[in-house]
N, C-alpha and C positions, 0 to 999 in steps of 0.2 A: 504494500499500500504506499509505505516512503516513497519507492521508486516510481507508482504512477503518480503522487500527487506533485512528486519535485519534476515532472516532465511537462505540466501543464500551467503552470502558472502564469503564463501571458495572455491564456487562452480566456475566453467569457464565455462561461456556459449558462443559459437559460433553461428554464425547464418549458417543453413543447406547451405550444399555446392551448388550452382546455379546447375540450370538445362541448358543443349544444346537442343536445338531446333533437332526435329526430322531429319529435311532434311539436315542440317549440317552434323550429324551425318553420317547421308546415307551417301552422299557427300564424306567424310573423308574416307570409308571405299572401294568405289569407286575407287579414287586417289590411294590409297594406294595398291590395284590390280595392278591397271597400273604400276603403281614403281616397284612392283616386279615381274612383268609379264617381265618388260623392260629390267630388270638388275639383279635379283635375278639369280643365275648361278643352284641352286639346290630345282627348287620351285616344280616340278615334281620328284624330287630324289627319295620321298619314299610313295609319297602320288600321284595317277593319275590327271591328268589335269582334268577330268571328278568329280572327288570326291572333289578339288579344289572350281575349280568353284561353286559345290555345297554349299560348306560350307561358302562362301561368298555370294552366292544368300541369302541362309537359314539366315546367319546373318543380313541380310540389310533386308528381310523381316521380321523377327522378332522383329525390333525395331519400335513400335506401339506408344512409349511415349516418351516423354523427358527423357534424362537421365543426373546425375553427374557424373563426372569426373570419381568416382571410378567406380560405374556401368557399365560405359563405357570403361573402361580398363578392368573388367574381362571380355565383351564380345569379346574385340579384342585380348587379352590373349589367352583365347581358342580358338580363330579363328587361331590364328599364332600358337599357341602350335601343330596345324593338318601338318605345313610343315614336321615337325620331324626335324627341324635345331635348334641346341643349341647355335649356334649365332644370330639368329634371334629371338629378345624379346621385349616386349613392355615396357615403362618406362613412367613414370607420366610427364605431363608437366612441365616444368619451373616453371611456376607460380604456382601449386598445390605445387611444392616442398617447396616453402617458407611458404608455410602455413601447409602444412601435419603436424607439430608434435601438432599444435590444435586439431587434430581430431585423435590423437592416443590412447587416452583413452576415456571412460571406454575401458579395454581390457581382455581378454581371461587370468587369471591369473599365468598359469603353464608354464613352458618352459619344452618342449616334445623332447626327441629323437624318431625319427621314422625311423624304416626299415621293410623290409617285409612288415607283418601283425601287427608287435608291435607298441606300443609308451610306451616310462618308461621316468619316470619325472628326468628331470634335477635340476630343482629348484622351489623353490615357494615365488612368490610376496610378499608372507608374511611371515615376519620375524618368525622363531619358530614356523614354522607350522609343527604340531604333527601327521600329517596324511598323507600329500603328501610329503614326505619324497623322497629325492635323490634317484633313484633306484626303486621306486614304479610301477609295471606294472599297464595300467590304459587298462581297459576292454571297458569304454564304455563313451560318453559324452553327456548328454542329449539324450540318447537311442538313438545314432548312434555309431557302432561299429569302431575300428580303420580301419577293412578294408573300411569300407564305406566312411569314413571321408579322407581317403587316395586317395581310388578313386577318390574322386570328387575334392581335392585339385591337382591329378596330370594332372588333365585337362587343367590345369591354366598354364601348366609350359612348356617350349620348351626344349627339349633335342636331341641329336643326335641318329637318329634311334628311337630305342624301349628300350631304356635304363633307365628304373625307378630308380637306385642308383643314381642318381646325383638328382632325383626330392625328393628322401627320404633327401637326405644331405640339401638340400634348405630348406625345410618345417621344417626340424631341426635347421636353424640356425632361424628362427624367426616363431616358431609356433604359437604365439598369435598374428601376424603380418597377417599372410596367413587366421587364424580363423576368425578376424576380418574383413579382405577384403572380404572373400566368405560370410561370413554368417551376416555379420554387428554386432551391437553392443547391440541388443534388448533384449539379455539376462544378466539380472544383478545379477542372482544366476543362477550355471551352478552345476547340477548334475551327479554326477562322479561315475563310478563303478571300483573298482581297487581290486587288490590281497594284502591281507594284510601280515605279516610277517610269517604267518602259511601256507599261500597258499588260504586262503578261501576269495571267493570275497563278497565286501563291498559295500555299498553305503553310500556316504556323499556329501553334499553339499558345495558350496565354493563362494564367493562373486564376481564379477567383479572388476578386481582393477583398482583403481583411485587414483594416489597419493595425500595424504592429504595436502593441501596449509598451509604453516607456515603462521599464521595472528600475529603472536606474535613480528613481526619485531625487533628481537634480533641480534645484530651486532655479529656474531659467527668468532672468531677468525681464520683465515685459518693458518693452521702450517704447511702444506705441502710445503718443500722445494722450492724452486724458480731454476729450470733448467737452465743451458745456454744453447744458441742456439748449440754449440757442442753436449752436452749432448743430446740435443733433436734430433738433427741429429743421432749420434750415436744410439738412442733408435730407430728410424725410420730404419735406415739399418739393426738392428738386428729383427725387427720385418718383415722385407724381407728376411733374412738369415742368418743364425747362423752356428757355429762348437764347438762342445764340445769332446775333445777326452779323452778317459779313455786309459792311457797307461796300466794300470794293465792287463786289459784283450786284448788290443793292438787293439782298437775298436775306430772306429770316427763315430758321429751322425750329420749329415748336415740336418738342417731344411729350406727346399725351397719352400716360398707361394708364387712365381712368377717369370715370366721369363724377367720381365720387372723393369728397372732401378735399385736402390741398387748398384749401381757399380759391378755389376754379372763378368765381365771380370776379373777384379783384384781379387774381392773374390776367384775365381775358381782358378787362376794362385796363389796366396797364399796359399792358401787351400789345393790342390795339392803337391806342395811344399813342405810344410810340412807334409804330409802323406809320401812321399817320404824319406824325412829324417829321420823321428820317424821310419820308416819301418812301417807303420800301417797294421795289417793283414786283419781288418774287417772293412768296410765303410756301414754306414746305412744311406741312403737319405730318408728323410719323405717329399711326396708330395703330401701329403692328402689334403692339403689347397690352393695347386699351380692349380690355374686357367686358366694357359696358361701367354703368353704376347710375346714377342718380338722371332722370330724361330731363330733369328741368335745366340742368347743367348741360347738358345735350343740346337743349334748345336755345339757351345763351350763345353758346358759341357757333350755332346756327346763324343767329339774326346777325352777326357782325358778317358774316359771309356772304349770305342768300340775297337773291336780287328779285325774291318776289315772295309774297305770302305764303305761310304752309301750316299746313296742320301734322298732327303728330299722327293721326291715322284715321282710315276711313273707319275702323269698327275697332273697340277695346271693350271685350264683353269678357263676363263669367256667367258661370251655367247656374251656381248657386252662391247666395251667400249666408249659407246655413251650414253650420259647421256640425254636422251629424256626430264625427268622431273627434269631435275638439280635444278630448283626453290623450289623443297620439300627436296633436298640432301644437307646435311651439313655438310664438307665442300666437293664441288661440285670439285672445281676447281683442288683441290690438288691431289686427288685422280684419275679423269681425266689425268693430268700429269704423275702421275705414272704408269697409265694403259699403255698409250701411249709411254713413253719412257722405262717402265721396261718390257713389254708386247710383243709380236710378234705374229700376224696374221698369222696362218698354213693354209695348203689346207684344213681342215677340218671347217675351215670358225670362227675358237675360237681363242679365242686369249689366248697365251702361257706365262706362268713365266718360258723360256728355262732354267735360269740358276737352279734353284731349280728342274728342271726336268732332266739335264743332269749331272752338275757336280757332282763328287764323291768326297766325303768330307774323308781325312784320318786322322786315328788316331793319336793323338798327339806324337809328338817324343821325348818331353820334359814333363818331369813329368808325364807320364802316367801311369794310376793307374790299378795294375793286381789283386791286392789281392781278396778277396772274396767279393763282393756288394750285399747288400741287399736292393729293392726298396720299399718301402710302397705306397699304392696307397688307391683312396678311391672317394666317388662321386664326391667330388670337384673336383680331378683330371682331368683337361680338355683341350682341344686347345693342346698348344705345350707342356704341360708337359704330354699329353698322346702319343703325337708322340715321346717324349725323350725317355718314356718306352717302347716304341714299339719296335725301333731299337735296345734294349739291351735284350729284353725279346728272350730266350731261350740260349744265350749267356753262356758259360761252368761253368761261374764263377760269374753269376749272378742268383738270386730268388724275383720272385715279389709277395708280400704280400699284404693282405688287400682284399680290396672288389672290384667289378667291375669299372671299371673307368668311369667317369662320360661326356669324351670326345669318339668319335668315333676311335675304332680299325682299320676299315677300312679307313674312310678319314672323312672329315668334309668342313664344306665351311665357309671361314675367309680369313684371308692377309690382304685384305683391306675390314675397316667396317666403312664406314660412316653411319648417322644417316637421317633416313627421319622423318620430322617435317609436322606434319597434319594441315592442315591450320588452320580447326575449333575447333576442340578440342585442339590444340598444344602436344598432345600425341605423344614419340619419338619411332619409330620403330630401330632397328636395323640393316643394310643390308649389309650384305658379298657379297664380288665382285668376290671371286675366288672359285671355288670346287677343293679342295684336295682329290687326292687317294693318299694313303700314299704307300699301294702295294695294286695292283688288284687283287692279290691271295688270300687277307685274305676273310673271311665270313665277309656282310655287314649287319650293324643295329645294332649291340652290343658293347661293351665297351672292353676295354682288361681284359680278365678273368685273374686273378690273380694264378700263380704258387701252394699258398697255399693261401685257401682262409679264412679270416678270421674275420668271423661276430661281431658286437658289443653284449656285454651281460647285461642283466639289475645287474647281479652280480659285474662285472665290474664296471659297475656307480656307483651301493651302496658304492662299498668298493672304489672308487676313483683311479682306477689305469687303465694305458693305455693297454688293451690287444693285441694289435698289438704288440708295443714295449716290453712287456713281452716274447711274443712269440719268435721275433726279439732275445731277449738276450738269451732264453734258447735255440735256435738252435745254436749261436756261443759258446755256452759254451759245449754242447754236439758234436761240431766238433773239441774240443781243444784236 
């Protein structure tokens, strides 16, 4: 025993995740179905009722043995993805969130960028990796092609309609995590096929990554300067929004990662005041990281840029404001109040958000921007960010560049989004309460297709430049 214990001091061993009883798991799914049927506004928007019923029945029938939380979340995520609503997603329980980091390792050691049928190395967990350098094209992992890997992972990710670009971006954000969640950590060695610098296919093995625990117990002096509270607040604001101005080329670059928080109304007002004072001819707004947020902030920004009145959508409806299963919905009372005092029941029997359906928002009269506008979007561009771009696309001074947006061009289900907490597993499912149709005349099921499509490239990743910003700069230079 002394020999065994002496051989493993640097390893972290945790007990396996506890299993949950079959009856409890099935009960959670039945409860989830009842809640969704009672309050989800778009349960059958893309998938028929017969199909939804079949997916739920099949998922329940296939639970024949106890499962741990990761295994069960996979089942639920795959089930919920069939609804094709990007705002209806599954999260781990609060209890698992507190211990999740224990089970993070070992994991797949490469960060990979995914798009279409491609996987390209962004970085390696091993310093000075001489084989899997940034920009290396991966052609197979343990015998699985990129197409097989991505098609499998896509099944567990919710998105609006039939948009796969959002799924690609989500996978790119944490490829090792997704790989481990779906295929587990049984592989201590990964056999990877890749293209070398000459374009020849090669094969190499790489170990699963596990951080080495420091057992020296040496005190390392922390030389990182301590930031003041004011500096921390400033960094947080900059992470949400920032503006840089290139006066030589009369171009401003705004990076906007959210429509929530960040003192955005003040930021917008000051930014457009500056743009007009300096007579900036070109404005680039980067929304590739913007997952949406407060609709009113999206409206506010739109007013500085649009040249005609607009409304939020043709219809914003809920099918019920009664929360029959409120004991599973949190916070239910706040959203019940919002729907009863903010929505109006119409002759069609639905609850309508009338202000957003009827009110015409006019372009801002003060500090309105009339120069050339370039909007950059991608798979993470979602919800309110998609709405913002869709109002402006087609305007004479506007160009939309990048990849298909992650959010639906026709509409989405959102506005109010409480959480369903399943009683036995503790898993959390988001529940949108309103269905928004932005424009009933638009095609349904896809995101915003950019005016100029700019895909990722292995060369850009390898050489470390932003291919979309480079193209925007080229367009601006050519227009001078």
